C-alpha positions in Angstrom: 12.7 -0.8 11.2 11.5 -4.5 11.5 7.9 -4.4 13.0 7.3 -8.0 13.1 10.1 -10.8 14.1 9.3 -14.4 13.5 11.1 -17.0 15.3 10.7 -20.3 13.4 10.8 -23.7 15.4 10.0 -27.3 15.2 8.8 -29.6 17.9 12.1 -31.2 18.5 12.7 -28.9 21.6 9.8 -30.4 23.2 11.3 -33.5 24.3 8.7 -34.0 27.2 5.3 -32.9 26.7 4.2 -32.1 30.1 2.7 -28.6 30.9 5.6 -27.4 32.8 8.2 -28.7 30.4 6.2 -27.2 27.2 6.0 -23.8 29.3 9.9 -23.8 30.1 10.7 -24.3 26.4 8.4 -21.4 25.3 10.1 -19.3 28.1 13.6 -20.1 26.9 12.9 -19.2 23.2 11.7 -15.8 24.1 14.3 -15.2 26.8 16.9 -16.0 24.4 15.7 -13.9 21.6 14.8 -10.9 23.8 17.4 -8.5 22.7 16.0 -8.8 19.1 12.3 -9.0 19.8 11.8 -6.6 22.8 9.8 -3.5 21.5 8.7 -4.9 18.4 4.9 -4.3 17.2 4.6 -7.9 16.6 6.4 -11.1 17.6 5.5 -14.3 15.9 6.4 -18.2 16.4 6.1 -20.2 13.1 5.8 -23.8 14.0 7.3 -26.7 12.0 5.2 -29.5 13.6 5.2 -31.7 10.5 5.0 -31.1 6.9 1.7 -29.9 6.7 0.2 -33.5 6.6 -1.0 -33.0 10.0 -3.3 -30.5 8.4 -4.4 -32.5 5.5 -5.1 -35.5 7.9 -6.9 -33.7 10.6 -10.4 -35.0 11.5 -11.2 -32.6 14.4 -10.4 -35.3 17.0 -8.0 -33.7 19.4 -6.7 -36.9 20.9 -5.6 -38.3 17.4 -1.7 -38.9 17.0 -0.1 -37.3 14.1 3.3 -37.8 12.3 5.7 -35.2 13.2 9.0 -33.9 12.3 11.0 -36.4 14.6 13.5 -37.3 12.0 17.1 -36.0 10.6 17.1 -36.8 6.8 14.3 -37.1 4.2 11.3 -38.5 6.7 9.7 -40.4 3.8 12.9 -42.7 3.2 12.7 -46.0 5.2 14.1 -46.2 8.6 17.0 -48.7 7.9 18.3 -50.1 11.0 21.6 -52.0 9.6 23.0 -48.7 7.9 25.8 -47.2 9.9 24.9 -43.7 11.7 27.2 -41.9 9.3 25.2 -42.6 6.1 24.0 -39.6 4.4 20.6 -38.4 5.6 19.7 -38.2 1.8 19.8 -41.9 1.7 18.4 -43.0 5.2 16.6 -41.3 8.0 17.0 -41.5 11.6 15.2 -40.4 14.7 16.5 -37.3 16.1 16.6 -38.8 19.8 15.7 -42.2 21.5 12.2 -42.7 21.9 10.8 -39.2 20.9 7.6 -38.1 22.4 4.2 -39.1 20.7 2.2 -36.0 19.5 -1.4 -35.5 19.7 -3.5 -32.4 18.2 -4.3 -31.6 22.0 -0.6 -31.4 22.9 0.0 -29.3 19.7 -2.6 -26.7 20.8 -1.3 -26.9 24.5 2.1 -25.6 22.6 0.5 -22.9 20.7 -1.4 -21.7 23.8 1.9 -21.8 25.8 3.7 -19.7 23.2 0.9 -17.1 23.3 0.6 -16.8 26.9 4.3 -16.8 27.6 4.8 -14.1 24.8 2.2 -11.9 26.1 3.6 -12.2 29.7 7.1 -11.2 28.4 6.2 -8.6 25.8 2.8 -7.3 26.9 2.9 -4.4 24.5 3.5 -6.7 21.4 1.0 -8.7 19.4 1.9 -12.5 19.9 1.1 -14.7 16.8 1.6 -18.3 16.2 1.6 -19.9 12.7 1.5 -23.0 10.9 3.2 -24.4 7.8 2.7 -26.5 5.0 5.3 -28.0 2.6 5.1 -29.7 -0.7 7.9 -32.4 -0.6 9.0 -35.5 1.4 11.5 -34.2 3.7 10.2 -33.1 6.9 7.8 -35.8 8.1 6.1 -39.0 6.9 3.4 -38.2 4.8 0.8 -41.1 4.2 -1.4 -38.6 2.4 0.9 -37.3 -0.1 2.9 -40.6 -0.8 0.3 -43.3 -0.3 -3.3 -42.3 -0.3 -3.3 -39.3 -2.6 -0.1 -39.7 -4.7 -2.0 -38.0 -7.8 -1.4 -34.5 -6.0 2.5 -35.0 -6.5 4.0 -34.3 -9.5 7.6 -33.0 -10.8 11.1 -34.2 -10.2 10.6 -33.1 -6.7 13.2 -34.5 -4.2 14.8 -37.7 -5.2 12.0 -40.4 -5.9 9.3 -38.2 -4.5 7.3 -35.5 -6.3 6.2 -32.2 -5.0 2.6 -31.2 -4.3 1.0 -29.6 -7.4 -1.3 -26.8 -6.1 -3.3 -27.2 -9.4 -3.9 -31.1 -8.9 -7.2 -32.5 -8.5 -7.7 -35.2 -5.7 -9.1 -38.5 -6.3 -12.1 -39.3 -4.0 -12.0 -41.2 -0.7 -14.1 -42.1 2.1 -12.0 -40.9 4.9 -13.3 -38.4 7.2 -11.6 -35.1 7.6 -12.7 -32.0 9.5 -13.8 -29.9 6.5 -14.9 -32.9 4.8 -16.5 -35.4 7.1 -17.9 -37.6 4.5 -14.8 -38.0 2.8 -13.1 -36.2 -0.5 -15.4 -35.9 -3.4 -13.7 -37.1 -6.6 -11.7 -34.3 -8.4 -11.9 -31.9 -5.5 -9.2 -29.3 -6.5 -6.2 -29.5 -4.0 -6.7 -25.6 -3.6 -10.3 -26.0 -2.1 -9.3 -29.0 -0.1 -6.3 -27.4 1.5 -8.0 -24.2 2.2 -11.0 -25.9 4.0 -8.9 -28.1 6.1 -6.4 -25.2 7.0 -9.4 -23.0 8.1 -10.7 -25.8 10.4 -7.3 -26.7 11.7 -6.1 -23.3 12.4 -9.5 -22.4 14.4 -9.3 -25.6 16.3 -5.5 -25.1 17.3 -5.4 -21.5 17.6 -3.2 -20.8 14.7 -3.1 -17.2 13.6 -1.5 -17.5 10.1 -0.2 -20.2 7.5 3.2 -20.5 6.0 3.2 -22.2 2.4 6.6 -23.5 1.8 8.9 -24.2 -1.2 6.7 -22.5 -3.9 3.4 -23.9 -2.9 0.8 -21.8 -4.9 3.3 -20.6 -7.5 4.7 -23.2 -9.7 5.4 -26.8 -10.5 9.1 -26.9 -10.1 10.2 -24.5 -7.4 13.8 -25.9 -7.2 14.5 -26.2 -11.0 14.9 -23.5 -13.5 13.0 -25.6 -16.0 9.4 -26.5 -15.8 6.1 -26.4 -17.6 7.0 -23.5 -19.9 10.8 -24.1 -20.6 12.4 -27.6 -20.7 15.9 -26.3 -21.1 15.7 -26.0 -25.0 12.4 -24.7 -26.1 10.0 -22.1 -24.6 6.3 -23.3 -25.0 4.4 -19.9 -24.8 1.3 -21.5 -25.9 1.1 -23.2 -22.3 1.0 -19.8 -20.7 -2.7 -19.3 -20.4 -3.5 -22.5 -19.0 -0.8 -22.5 -16.5 -1.5 -18.9 -15.3 -5.4 -19.9 -15.0 -4.8 -23.2 -12.8 -2.4 -21.2 -10.5 -4.7 -18.3 -9.8 -7.5 -20.8 -9.5 -5.5 -22.4 -6.8 -5.5 -18.9 -5.0 -9.2 -18.2 -5.5 -10.5 -21.8 -4.2 -7.8 -21.5 -1.2 -9.3 -18.2 -0.4 -12.9 -19.1 -0.9 -12.5 -21.9 1.6 -9.9 -20.1 3.9 -11.0 -16.4 3.7 -9.5 -14.6 6.5 -6.3 -16.1 7.8 -3.1 -14.1 6.6 -0.8 -16.3 4.3 2.9 -16.1 4.2 5.0 -17.7 1.5 8.5 -19.0 0.8 8.3 -19.0 -2.9 10.7 -20.4 -5.5 14.5 -20.4 -5.5 14.5 -18.2 -8.5 13.9 -14.7 -9.7 10.7 -13.3 -11.2 11.7 -13.5 -14.9 13.1 -17.0 -14.5 10.1 -18.0 -12.7 7.7 -16.9 -15.3 9.8 -17.9 -18.3 10.3 -21.5 -16.9 6.9 -22.1 -15.0 4.6 -19.3 -16.0 4.4 -17.9 -12.3 1.8 -15.0 -12.7 3.2 -13.2 -10.0 1.7 -9.7 -10.7 -1.7 -11.3 -11.1 -1.3 -13.3 -7.7 -0.1 -9.8 -6.1 -2.9 -7.8 -7.5 -5.4 -10.6 -6.6 -6.3 -9.6 -3.2 -5.5 -12.9 -1.8 -3.9 -11.3 1.5 -0.4 -12.9 1.0 3.0 -11.6 2.1 5.4 -11.9 -1.0 8.1 -14.5 -0.9 11.4 -13.4 0.7 15.1 -14.3 -0.1 15.8 -18.0 -0.7 18.3 -20.2 1.3 20.6 -20.8 -1.5 23.3 -18.4 -0.5 23.8 -21.0 2.2 23.0 -24.2 0.7 24.9 -23.8 -2.9 26.9 -20.4 -2.4 24.5 -18.7 -4.9 24.3 -15.2 -3.6 23.5 -13.9 -6.9 20.0 -15.6 -7.2 19.3 -14.8 -3.7 20.0 -11.2 -4.3 18.2 -11.0 -7.6 15.2 -13.2 -6.3 14.9 -10.8 -3.4 15.1 -7.7 -5.5 12.7 -8.6 -8.4 9.8 -10.4 -6.3 9.6 -7.4 -3.9 10.1 -4.8 -6.5 6.2 -4.3 -5.9 4.2 -6.2 -3.3 0.5 -6.7 -2.3 1.3 -4.5 0.9 4.0 -2.3 1.8 5.6 -4.9 4.0 8.1 -7.6 2.8 10.4 -10.1 4.4 14.1 -10.9 4.9 14.7 -14.6 6.1 17.9 -15.5 7.6 18.9 -19.3 7.7 20.4 -20.0 11.2 19.7 -23.5 11.9 18.4 -26.6 10.0 16.1 -28.6 11.9 15.9 -31.5 9.3 19.4 -32.1 7.6 21.9 -32.2 10.6 23.6 -28.7 10.0 23.6 -25.2 11.4 24.4 -22.8 8.5 25.8 -20.1 11.0 28.4 -22.4 12.1 29.1 -24.8 9.2 27.9 -23.1 6.1 28.6 -19.4 6.9 31.5 -20.3 9.3 30.1 -17.7 11.8 30.4 -15.1 9.0 27.7 -12.6 8.7 27.5 -11.8 5.1 24.1 -13.4 4.5 23.0 -10.9 7.0 24.5 -7.7 5.5 24.1 -8.3 2.0 20.4 -9.2 1.8 19.9 -6.3 4.3 21.7 -3.9 2.1 18.8 -4.3 -0.4 16.1 -2.1 -0.8 13.2 -0.8 -3.4 11.7 2.4 -4.3 8.0 2.4 -3.9 5.1 4.1 -6.0 5.8 7.4 -4.0 9.6 7.4 -4.7 10.3 6.5 -0.9 13.0 3.9 0.1 11.4 0.6 1.5 13.5 -2.0 3.5 12.2 -5.4 4.9 9.8 -4.8 7.9 9.3 -8.4 8.5 12.2 -10.6 9.8 12.2 -14.6 9.8 14.6 -16.7 11.4 14.8 -20.3 10.4 15.1 -21.7 12.9 15.8 -21.2 16.6 16.5 -25.0 17.1 18.7 -27.2 15.4 18.2 -30.8 14.0 18.8 -32.3 17.4 16.3 -30.0 19.3 18.8 -28.0 20.8 18.9 -24.3 21.1 22.4 -23.1 21.7 23.0 -19.8 23.5 26.2 -19.0 21.6 24.5 -19.1 18.1 21.7 -16.6 19.5 24.3 -14.4 20.9 26.6 -14.2 18.0 24.0 -13.2 15.2 21.7 -10.9 17.2 24.5 -8.0 17.1 24.9 -8.4 13.4 21.2 -8.2 12.7 20.9 -5.2 14.8 23.5 -3.4 13.2 22.2 -4.3 9.9 19.0 -2.9 10.7 20.5 0.4 12.1 22.5 0.7 8.7 19.8 0.0 6.6 19.4 2.0 3.2 17.7 5.3 3.3 18.5 6.4 -0.3 18.7 4.9 -3.5 21.9 2.9 -3.9 24.6 3.7 -6.7 23.1 1.0 -9.0 19.4 0.8 -9.4 17.6 -2.0 -11.3 14.6 -0.9 -13.2 12.7 -4.0 -13.4 9.5 -4.9 -15.6 7.8 -6.8 -12.9 4.3 -6.4 -14.6 5.4 -6.6 -18.2 7.6 -9.9 -17.5 4.7 -11.8 -15.6 2.1 -11.1 -18.3 4.2 -11.6 -21.2 2.7 -14.1 -24.0 5.3 -14.7 -26.6 8.4 -16.7 -26.8 10.7 -14.1 -27.8 9.8 -12.2 -24.4 10.2 -15.3 -22.4 13.6 -15.8 -23.9 14.6 -12.4 -23.4 13.6 -12.3 -19.6 15.1 -15.7 -18.8 18.5 -14.9 -20.1 18.4 -11.4 -18.9 17.9 -12.5 -15.3 20.6 -15.3 -15.7 23.1 -12.9 -17.0 22.2 -10.5 -13.9 22.3 -13.3 -11.4 25.9 -14.4 -12.7 27.0 -10.7 -12.8 26.0 -10.3 -9.0 28.2 -13.5 -8.3 31.0 -11.6 -9.9 30.9 -8.7 -8.0 28.6 -6.3 -9.7 27.2 -4.3 -6.6 23.3 -4.1 -7.4 21.5 -3.2 -4.2 18.1 -1.2 -5.2 15.3 -2.1 -7.3 12.2 -0.2 -8.7 9.5 -1.4 -11.0 9.3 0.0 -14.5 5.8 1.0 -13.9 6.9 3.1 -10.6 9.9 4.5 -12.4 7.7 6.2 -15.0 5.8 8.1 -12.3 9.1 9.5 -10.4 10.9 12.6 -10.5 14.6 12.3 -12.0 15.8 13.7 -8.7 15.2 10.5 -7.2 17.9 8.8 -9.5 20.4 11.5 -9.8 22.9 9.7 -7.6 22.6 6.4 -9.3 23.4 4.4 -12.6 20.3 2.8 -13.7 20.6 -0.8 -14.7 17.8 -1.5 -17.2 17.0 -4.7 -19.2 16.7 -3.4 -22.9 13.4 -4.9 -23.6 11.4 -3.1 -20.9 8.0 -3.7 -22.8 6.7 -0.5 -21.2 6.2 2.7 -23.4 5.9 5.1 -20.7 9.0 3.7 -18.9 11.0 3.8 -22.1 9.9 7.4 -22.8 11.0 8.3 -19.4 14.2 6.6 -19.5 15.0 8.5 -22.8 14.2 12.0 -21.0 16.4 10.7 -18.2 19.2 10.1 -20.5 18.9 13.3 -22.3 18.7 15.3 -19.0 22.2 13.7 -18.1 21.1 10.7 -16.3 23.2 7.6 -16.5 21.9 4.1 -17.8 23.3 0.8 -18.5 21.0 -1.2 -20.6 21.7 -5.1 -21.1 20.0 -7.7 -23.2 20.2 -9.7 -26.4 21.7 -8.0 -29.6 18.3 -7.6 -31.3 16.9 -6.1 -27.9 19.7 -3.7 -27.6 19.3 -2.7 -31.2 15.8 -1.1 -30.3 17.0 0.8 -27.6 16.4 4.4 -28.6 17.9 6.2 -25.7 21.5 7.0 -24.8 22.8 4.1 -22.7 26.0 1.9 -22.1 24.9 -1.2 -23.9 25.9 -4.7 -22.8 25.0 -7.9 -24.4 23.9 -10.7 -22.4 25.5 -13.5 -24.3 28.9 -12.9 -23.3 31.2 -12.5 -20.1 29.4 -11.1 -17.1 32.5 -8.7 -16.6 31.3 -6.4 -19.4 29.1 -5.1 -16.7 32.3 -3.7 -14.7 33.6 -2.2 -18.0 30.1 -0.7 -18.4 30.2 1.0 -15.0 33.7 2.6 -16.0 32.0 4.8 -18.4 30.2 6.4 -15.4 33.4 6.9 -13.0 33.2 3.3 -11.4 35.9 1.0 -11.5 35.6 -2.5 -10.0 38.7 -4.7 -10.5 39.9 -7.9 -9.3 43.3 -9.6 -9.3 43.0 -13.4 -8.6 44.2 -16.8 -9.4 42.5 -18.8 -12.5 40.0 -20.6 -10.5 39.4 -18.2 -7.6 35.7 -17.0 -7.4 35.0 -13.5 -7.3 33.6 -11.6 -4.1 29.9 -10.6 -4.0 29.4 -7.1 -3.1 26.7 -4.5 -2.3 27.2 -0.9 -1.8 24.1 1.2 -0.4 23.8 4.6 1.0 22.7 5.2 4.7 23.0 8.2 6.8 24.8 9.8 4.2 27.7 7.4 3.9 28.2 4.4 1.6 28.0 0.9 3.2 30.2 -1.8 1.7 28.9 -5.3 2.3 31.3 -8.0 1.0 31.2 -11.9 0.8 34.7 -12.7 -0.3 35.0 -16.4 -1.2 38.6 -16.4 -1.5 40.7 -14.4 0.6 43.6 -14.1 -1.8 41.5 -12.1 -4.3 42.5 -8.4 -4.4 39.8 -5.9 -5.1 40.4 -2.8 -6.7 37.8 0.2 -6.2 37.4 3.7 -7.8 34.5 5.8 -7.7 33.5 9.2 -9.3 34.6 11.1 -6.3 37.9 9.0 -6.0 39.2 6.1 -4.2 36.7 4.9 -1.4 38.7 4.6 1.9 36.8 2.4 4.0 36.7 3.2 7.8 39.0 0.9 9.7 40.8 -0.1 6.7 44.3 0.8 5.0 44.6 0.8 1.3 47.2 1.1 -1.3 46.5 3.5 -4.0 47.7 2.7 -7.4 46.9 5.1 -10.2 44.0 6.5 -8.0 42.6 3.0 -7.5 42.2 1.4 -3.8 43.3 -1.9 -3.5 41.8 -4.2 -0.6 42.1 -7.8 0.3 38.8 -8.3 2.1 38.3 -11.0 4.8 35.6 -13.6 4.0 32.7 -11.4 5.3 33.0 -7.3 5.6 30.5 -4.8 6.4 32.3 -1.4 6.5 31.3 2.3 6.2 32.8 4.6 3.8 33.0 8.3 4.4 36.3 9.3 2.7 37.1 9.5 -1.1 40.4 10.3 -2.4 41.9 11.3 -5.6 45.7 10.6 -5.2 48.0 8.7 -7.7 49.8 6.4 -5.2 50.5 5.7 -1.6 49.0 4.1 1.5 45.8 5.8 2.9 44.0 4.8 6.3 40.7 5.8 7.7 40.3 5.0 11.3 37.6 5.8 14.0 39.1 7.6 16.9 37.7 9.0 20.3 36.8 12.4 20.0 38.2 13.3 23.6 36.6 16.9 23.2 33.0 17.7 24.4 32.5 19.9 21.3 32.3 16.7 19.0 30.6 13.6 19.0 32.7 11.6 16.6 36.1 11.7 14.8 37.5 9.8 11.8 41.5 10.3 11.3 42.6 9.9 7.7 46.4 9.5 7.0 48.8 9.0 4.2 47.5 11.7 2.2 49.8 13.3 -0.5 48.7 16.3 -2.6 45.1 14.8 -2.6 41.8 15.9 -3.5 39.6 14.7 -0.4 35.7 14.4 -0.1 34.6 13.8 3.5 30.9 12.9 4.4 29.4 13.7 7.6 26.5 12.0 9.1 23.2 13.1 7.8 22.6 15.4 10.8 25.9 17.3 10.2 26.8 16.9 6.7 27.1 20.8 6.3 28.6 21.4 9.5 31.7 18.9 10.2 35.1 20.3 10.9 38.3 19.3 9.5 41.1 19.5 11.8 44.8 18.8 12.9 45.4 17.3 16.1 47.8 18.9 18.4 50.0 16.8 20.8 47.9 17.4 23.8 44.8 15.9 21.7 43.3 19.5 20.9 41.7 19.7 17.5 42.8 22.6 15.4 40.5 23.6 12.7 42.0 23.8 9.1 41.3 26.3 6.3 40.6 25.4 2.7 37.6 23.0 3.1 34.4 23.9 1.7 30.9 22.4 1.8 29.7 21.2 -1.6 26.3 20.0 -2.5 25.7 18.6 -5.9 22.8 16.4 -7.6 24.9 13.3 -8.2 26.7 13.0 -4.9 24.9 14.9 -2.1 26.5 17.1 0.7 30.2 16.7 1.8 33.3 18.6 2.5 36.1 19.2 -0.2 39.6 20.4 -0.4 42.6 20.0 -2.8 46.4 19.6 -2.4 45.8 18.0 1.1 48.9 16.1 2.6 49.6 14.4 5.8 47.0 13.5 8.4 43.8 15.1 9.1 40.5 14.5 11.3 36.9 14.9 10.3 35.1 15.9 13.5 31.4 15.6 13.7 29.5 18.1 16.4 27.5 16.9 19.2 24.1 16.9 18.5 
C-alpha cells in the first residue's frame, strides 16, 4: 500500500503568474489525480522549477529573477533562430511557448504556498509536502553557475559537450553574494558544503519540505555510463577505491553538516549496485548506514528511454534489497517536461508493462517479511508544452491501482540472494570483475525472459528460516563473499532447497553446496536451462532477430501473477511449471507435451490459479459470474482431457473452494474426487486426477 504519492511537475503549466491562475493550476493537479492520492498518508508535490541552479544562485532576495525550465531541448545549447522547428532538441533548444512568464523567487514561493493550501483543503487528513530538485546536468535550465562561473564543478562525459556536476568537486573562490555565503565563496569550498548550506537557506525561505537529488548526484562521477573512475572498459583499478569512497562519503557528511534536517530523496544512477560499485566505486552500503536521512534510489527510466527493462528491474532489486528505512520507491515515467515526448503515449504506446513489471518486484527484509514500494512518484503530471491532458491521467490510474492491489505478498518463484554489503565494500580487482559481469549477465537474462521478481540481501538470508524459501528457487552469485550466507546456502541445499549459482568458472569451482551452476561468460539462455532442473520450463519460438519477452512471475493472494512485456508479438512463449502448465485467467492455451503455448500481447498482467498436466489439447480458463448467492467468484476451466489439475483459491478460501459442474439452468453441482493439498513447495490448493471436460472452481462468499 502506497503511503506517499508524489506528483512531479515543472513550472510550465503556470503560463500566467497571477494568484488566481496559480491557484487554479494547483487545484487542477489535485483534482485530476484525486482517485490515486485520496486517503493517502502523505501527498507530495515535487517541483522541477529549474535545474537546481536557482538554489545555487539564491541570494535571499525574493524579487530576483531566476532562470527556469522554460525550454524544450538542452537548455544550455544556444537558441538558434535560423534552424527549423523540427531540428532535434539535442541540437537546439526552443521556448516551450511564446513569451513565457518571468519567474522570481517570490512567485516560486507563491506556487509552493498554493500547492500546500489547496492540498490541505482537498485532503485534510493527509500530510501535504512540496519538494525542490537539483540536477547535475545541462538539460533542464540555463546554468550560468555550472557552465560559466564554476565550470570546475563539472566533469565526466556528461551530456554532449557539457559535463555533470561532480559532488566531490572543490569550488573556486568568488566574491558574488549567496544566501549562505553573503561575502562570496571561499576558495576550495567543497561542493557538498556549499550545496547543503544553500539548500538549507533556499528551502527554509521558499517553504520547501525536502530535496530530490537527480541523476546520480551524491553517488558517482558517471551516472549514465557503465564505465567510470574504477573501470575504464578494459581494466579495473581497485587501488582507486579508498579515495573514491572517502570523497563520496565526505560529500554526504558535508551536505548533512550544512543541511541537517530536510529529508533527501534520490534518483541514483541508471545501473545496478554491482555495476555502480565496480565501475565508479559507489559505496551504497556505507551511504545507507551513514545516518544521512535519504530515500534509496528508485528504478531508472531506462525501460522507457532505451527499452532496457533488465537494468531497470535489476537496479530496482539490488539497490533496494536493503534500505536506510523500511520505505522505498517506485517511479513511473508518464510525461517528459523537457524533450517533447510523453512516454505513456509515444514510448509505451499506452501499454502498462512498465507499471506492472516494476510493481511485481519485492524484497524480503531482515524479519523475513515481504516488502513492496510504499512510495510512488509520477514523472511528471505535465508534458513538454506545460499541458496536463486528462486522458493520460484517466488511462494510467486504473493500472496503478490494480498493480497496487496485486502487489506481492509472498516470495516469488525466483529469489535473488544478493551480496549487497559484500559487493559495496569489496577492495580487490577479482571481486570487482566478478560483480560487474555477474550483474551484466543477470541484466541480460532478465531481458531474455528470466522471471526474477524478489530479492534478499545475503546478510538477511543468513538469518531466516528455510520455510521462507520453500516455494522458491534461489538465484545466487557464486562469489557471495559471506561465510555465514554460504554456510546457510549449504544447509538449505542439503535440506532439499533449490539453488542456481551463477558466476565465472573460477567462482563456480569454489561453490561447495549442491546447486545448478551457470557460467556467466556465455548465452543468457543457460538460465532457462537451469530452471528446467527444478521443473520450470520457459521456452520461446521466434524469428532470428526478434527480441524475447521480459517477464516477472510473483505470488499474490494465493495466485501467481504474470506480468509480461512482449516486444515482438510474433514470439511464441511456452510455459511449464512444477505443478503443470499454467493456464492464465482469460486465456486459451494449446498444450504440447504438457507445455502451454501463448502468443502474448505487448503488455500482459494476468492471474494464474490453474495448473494442468495434460499431454495435448486446448485448455481455457475464464472468469464467469457466480450467479449464485453461495459463491463470490467462479472460474471455468474447459478443454480438459484425462488431466491432473491444481486449483488455487484466493487466500481467504484456499482450503474451502468447491469444484462443480454447471447444470443447464446455471445451478452448480459439486464434483467428487477433489482433495485439499498443502505442501511446503506449493502451498494450499485443490487437486484431482483423470479430469476431463469442463469444470468450475467456485469461491464462497466471505
